N, C-alpha and C positions, 0 to 999 in steps of 0.2 A: 416342513420344519418339525423337529422332534418335540414331543411333549415333555416339559420340564417338571421336576418335582418342586414342591414349594420351597424347599431349602435351596435348590439350585437357582430358582428365580430370585430369591432374597439376596443371595450372594451376588448374582449378576447385577441386580438393581443397585446395590450399595457400591459395587465396584465402579459403576458409571456415574456416581454422584460426587460432586466436589463440594468441599466446605466453602461457605460464602466468605467474602472478605470481612475483615474486622471493622468495627465502628465504635466510636466513643459515645457512651450514654451517661446521663446524669444518674447519680446514685438512686434517686427516686424512681427511675425507670429500669433499674438493673435486676430486680428480683425476677426469677424465672428465666433469665437470659443465660447463655452459655459463655463462660470465660474464654476469650480468644487466646489468652496466654496466662501464665501463672500470675495471680494478683498478689502482690507482696506489700506488707506494711511499710509506709514511709517513715514511721516513727513508732517507738515502743508504746504499748498500751498496758497499764496506764503510763503516762509520760513522766510521772513523778510518784514518789512514795506517798500513799494516802491512807487515811484511817478507814478501817473496815467497820467501825462501830462508833456510836456516840460515847465519848468518854474523856479521858485525860491522857495527853501525851506526856510521857515521863522518860527519864533515863533509868534503865533497869538497875544501875549501880546504886541508885538512891533507895531501892526497895530492900536492901540488905541492912542488917543491923540487929541489935539485941531487942529493940523496942518494936512490938507489933500491936496495933497497926502503925505504919509509918505515917508521919505527919508531913505534908508538903504544902507549900504556899502556892496558891493559884495566882499566876501573874498575867493571864490573858486568855483570849478565846479565838479560835479559828473556825470560821464557818466554811461550808462547802463553797468553792468558787473564790474564796479570799486569796489575794495574791501578795498583799503586804503582810508578810509573816513575821511574828515576833520570834526571837531566838530563845531557846530553853537554856537557862544557865542555873548553876547552883542546885540547891535542893528544892527545886520548884516543880510545878506542873502547869500545863496549859490545857484548858478545856478545848476539845476538838469535836467537830461533828462528822458524821459519816461522809466520806468523800473529801474531807478537808486535807490539804497538803501537810505532810508531816514537817514540823519545824526543825531547824538545825539543832542538834543536841539531843533530840529524842530518838529512842530506838524501841519503844514499847507503848502500846495504848492499853489503858485499863478501862473497861466499860463502866459507865455510871453505876450500874447495878452492883458492882464490886467495890464501891466506894461510899464513904459518908462525907457529905459536904457540910461544913460549919463555917459560914461566912466566907472569908477568903482562904480558909484552910480546908484541905481535903485529907481524909484519913483513908489510907490504902492498905487493905489486908490481902495482898496478892503477892506471891513469890516473884522474883525476877525471871523474866522470860523474854529475852531480846527477840524482836520481830513479832511478838504477839499482837494480833488484831491490826496488822499492817499489811496492806497490799503493796508489795514492792514494785518499783519501776520495772516494767516489762513482765509482770506476773501473768498477764493474760496473753501477751503477744510481744515478741521481740522485734526490734527494727529489722526490716528486710525479711521477716518470716513470712512464709506463704500462708495466705488466708483462704484462697480458692485456687485449686489446681486448674491447669489448662484443660478445657474440655468438660469441666464440671459445671453443673447448674448452680447459679447464685441463688441461695435460699434466703428467706427473710431474716433468719438468725445470723447470717453473715453481715447484714447491713450495719448493725451497731459497730462491729469491729472495723469494717471498712471506713465508716465515718470517723471513728475515734483515731484511726491510724492515718488520717489526713488524705483521704481519697474522695474528692467530691464527684469524680467521674471515673468510669472504668472501661476497659476495652473488652467488647463482647463480639461474638460472631453475629454477622448480619441476620436479620429476621427473614426467613424464606416466605414467599407468597405463592400460593397455588391458585390458578384459575379453575373455576368450576363450570362445567357445561353439562346439562342434563338433556338427553335426547329422548324423543318419543312424541308422535302426533297425538297420543292419548293424554298427554300431560297438560294440565291447566294451572294457572296461578291461583293463589289462595283467595283472591277476590272474585273468582269466577264460580259459576254454578255448574257442576258437571252433569252431563246427560249420560244416558246408557252408553257404555263403552269408553267413557272418559274418567280420569282420576286427577286429583290434585297432586302435583309434583312435590314430594317432600324431601327428596335426596339432597337438594341444594341446601336445605337447612341442616340436615344431618351432617353433611360434609363440612359445612362452615363451622359447626360446633366442634366436630372432631379435630379439625385443623387448628382451631383456636385453642383447644385443650393441649396441644403440643407446644404452644408458645409461638406458633407460626401465624400467618395471616392468609386470608383468602380474598378472591375477587370473583363475584358472582356474575357470570355471563348469561344467566337465565336459562330459559327453556327453548329448545329448538325442535321443530317438527322433523319427521323422517324424510328429509329431502337432502340428498348428498351435497348439492351445491351450497345449500344454506349451512349445513354442518361444516363443510370445508371453509366457507367464509368466516364462520364464527371461530373455528379452530385457528385459522390464520391470524385473526384479530388478537386472539388470546396469546398465541405464540410470539407475535411481534410486539407484544406489550411488555410491561415491566415485570410480570410474574415470572418466577423461576421454573415453573412447571405447570402442567395441566392435568386435571383428572376429569374424566367423563363417565357418565352412567347411561346404561341402555345401549341398544343397537349392536349387541354382541352375540345374539343367537344365530341360528341357521336360517331364519326366515327371510322373506323377500324385502323386508323393511329394516333389516339389521345392517346398517350402512357404515359402521365405523371402519371395518377393514377397507372398504372402497375409499373412504375419506383419507385414511392413512396413505393409501397408494397414490391418490391425486396430489397429496402434499409431498410426496417423495420420502415418506417416513418408512424406513425399513424396520418392521417390528422385530424385537429380539426374542420374543416368544408370542405364540398365538393360542397356546393351550397349556394348561397346567393340570397335573395329576392330583387335583384337589376338588372336593365338592363342598360348598359351591365354589365356582371359579374356573371350571373347566374351560369355559369360553371367556377369556380375558386376554388383553394384549398390553405390551409395554414396548415403547420405542423412544428414540431420542430425536429431537429436531434442533439442530444447531446447539447441541449440548443440553437442551432442556428436556427433562423426563416427561413422558406423556403416558398416563394410565387410562386404559379403557376398561371399565368395570361393568359387570352386568347391572340390570335395573332394579331388582328387588331390594328394598332397603336393608333387610337382614343380611343379605349377601354383601352389600356395600359396607356395612359395619364390620363384618368379619374380615373382608379383604383389605379394607383400609388399614386395620391394625397389623395385618400380616405383610402388606406390600408397600403401602403409602407411608405409614408411620416410620419404618426404617429409613426411607428416603429423606424425610424431614429431619430426622435425628442426625443423619449423616451430613446433611447440608448445614446443620447447626454445629457440627464439629464434635458431637458427642462420641466418646470413646467406644461405646457399645451401642451401635445403632438399633439392634434388635433386642428387646427385653428377653431375658432367658425364659425357657420353659421350666415350670415347677411341677411338683407332684401333689395330687390331692386324692382323697378317697370319695368315691361315688356314694351318695346316699340314696340314689334312685337308679334302677336298672335302665339301660338304653338299648333299644332295638332299632337297628338301621334298616332302611328299605333296600339299600344296595351296598355291596362291598367292592373291593378292587381299587378304590381311591382313598387317599387320606380324607377323612371327613372332619369338617370343622363345625362345632356346635357352640352357640352362645350358652353361657353357663352363669349360675349364681354361686359364688365362692364365699365361704364363711370360715372364720378362724374359730375352731373349737378346741379349747385347751391349747396344746402346742402344735396341733395339726390343722391342715386345711381340708375342708369338705367341699364337694361340688355336686351340683345337680343341673340338668338342662333347664333353661328358662321356660316358664309357662308362656302361654300366648300373651303377647303384648307386654311382657315383663322385660325390664332393662337388664342386660347382661353386664357383668363386671369382669368376665374372663371368657376365654375361648378354649374349649376342650379339643384336643387333637386325638382323633380316634383312628387307630391303625387300619390300613386297607384290608387286612385279613380278618378283622373281627366284625361280626354282624350283631352280636349280642354281648353286652357287657353288664355284669351283675353288680348290684349294690354291694359295697364293701371292697370292690376292686379299686386299685390305684390307677389313675390316668394322668397323662401329661396335659398341661394347660398353660396358657399365657395370660397373665393378669393384664387387664385393660385399665384398671384404676386401682389406687391404693385403698379404696373403700371396700373392705371385705370383712368388717367386724359384724 
């Protein structure tokens, strides 16, 4: 089987992923979900003309004349939320609070600070300006106007408009779930005390957090020793369950106890690739089992982090119906030189990206430092100097 480039693998994976069916969710659960179809307002927002300031509702025709300021009789008051509205007639004014519905006969609001009140009379020293300090019906949103496009993420700032436009629930793409299986006889649970040759298995927590960060869900199938029959049994359980896919870690090297290729074969899974021209990730597999994607990643957590963002993340985004499953590469300037041990393959390196002025800067992560981006280092370059521009993929929006 030929070795694929990272880009070829990404396109292959996305091509074999289907968008999940739509479901209705309450507005309180909609933030972060992907709109299954264009979400349109069922009514205008605001649904009535309302005051944008505390002031007096007036008719602008009454603000003309030879006498300045103009004297108007105050005949009522309208609070926000009031529905029994007085009508403005004659040379009068009605006190109105911010958000109050504009009464019939009024076409202008004069803020309190532009008036002088004397008992039941208000003196207005403001020129006529029809529409001033009034939010017209539909000023924010017209009836049937699109609030969220199909395939777009519903953001928190969408929620007030969705609520005001009469949408207590919305149609979103189903939430994908991935099963997590971590292989390795050396792996122990967090409650265990490791002896020489044993380690605590942390990939299950890393993957669960990364999956959650995409808006998807995970199901932890725990740790499994390097025993092909046990791996096959656990894979079968995961694949026949409700999860839409599986991601495994470990068991992908050339050693005698790297058993994922054997497990794939026993389950009749034909891998679509068994090697990628990328470091880390040269030994990794992807296949389908009855339409469900299965990723076999290497065991080291740094490699899991990098390959999750490059391979698994696009899958989850495609399942959620996002129009652009793979976040684009951007350019940044290195602040530290990079010397690679080997060339010949695309090298991925975790990086810390910062916004400096109008440009992005990047440097490789220090030991145990969290990365917020992945630098893509070309196969032909072994030494990159500080000041050079590199391509990278942002992992989080936190790069200030």
